[in-house]
C-alpha positions in Angstrom: 12.4 -30.8 33.5 13.7 -27.8 35.5 11.6 -28.6 38.6 10.4 -25.0 38.4 6.9 -23.6 38.0 5.9 -22.0 34.7 5.3 -18.7 36.4 8.9 -18.8 37.5 10.1 -19.3 33.9 7.8 -17.1 31.8 9.0 -14.0 30.2 12.8 -14.0 30.2 13.1 -15.7 33.6 13.9 -19.0 31.8 17.4 -17.7 31.5 17.9 -18.4 35.2 17.4 -22.1 34.6 20.5 -22.3 32.3 24.0 -23.1 33.2 25.3 -19.9 34.8 28.4 -19.7 32.6 26.3 -19.7 29.4 23.5 -17.3 30.5 25.0 -14.1 29.0 25.8 -15.7 25.6 22.3 -17.3 25.4 20.6 -14.1 26.5 22.6 -12.0 24.0 21.6 -14.4 21.2 18.0 -14.4 22.4 17.9 -10.5 22.5 19.4 -10.4 19.0 16.6 -12.6 17.7 14.0 -10.4 19.3 15.6 -7.2 18.1 16.0 -8.5 14.6 12.5 -10.2 14.5 13.9 -13.6 13.6 13.7 -17.1 14.9 16.0 -18.3 17.7 18.0 -21.5 17.8 20.7 -22.3 20.4 22.3 -25.2 22.2 21.6 -24.8 25.9 22.4 -26.5 29.2 19.6 -26.5 31.8 20.3 -27.0 35.5 17.4 -28.4 37.6 16.8 -28.0 41.3 18.8 -31.2 42.0 21.8 -29.7 40.2 21.4 -32.2 37.3 22.4 -30.8 33.9 20.5 -31.4 30.7 21.7 -30.6 27.2 19.0 -29.5 24.7 18.5 -27.6 21.5 16.2 -24.7 21.9 14.0 -23.6 18.9 11.8 -20.6 19.2 9.8 -19.4 16.1 8.5 -15.9 15.9 4.8 -15.7 15.3 2.9 -13.2 13.3 1.9 -11.4 16.5 5.5 -11.0 17.5 5.4 -13.6 20.3 7.6 -16.7 20.2 6.6 -20.3 20.4 9.4 -22.5 21.5 10.4 -26.1 22.1 13.3 -28.1 23.4 14.6 -31.1 21.3 17.3 -33.7 21.7 17.2 -33.4 25.5 19.6 -35.6 27.3 21.0 -35.7 30.9 24.7 -34.9 31.0 27.0 -37.1 33.0 29.0 -35.3 35.8 32.1 -35.6 33.6 30.3 -33.7 30.8 29.1 -30.8 33.0 30.8 -27.5 32.3 28.8 -25.4 34.8 
């Protein structure tokens, strides 16, 4: 969906695929989830390499080993008039 390779998104580099104006808020929320050892849920806007915006709900569940398993749901492409980036 982002037109990026997995190796470019792994670890915390996925933040770079988000709408620039929301990165700090999402990153702060993500770091709080990690620090507090809790699950993560956030509405995000992903920007692909063609500058298309996609809205999605991000769910990441903390596993017993401390790693997170995540998924995106309710993905939809935003119209230009809906883009806030």
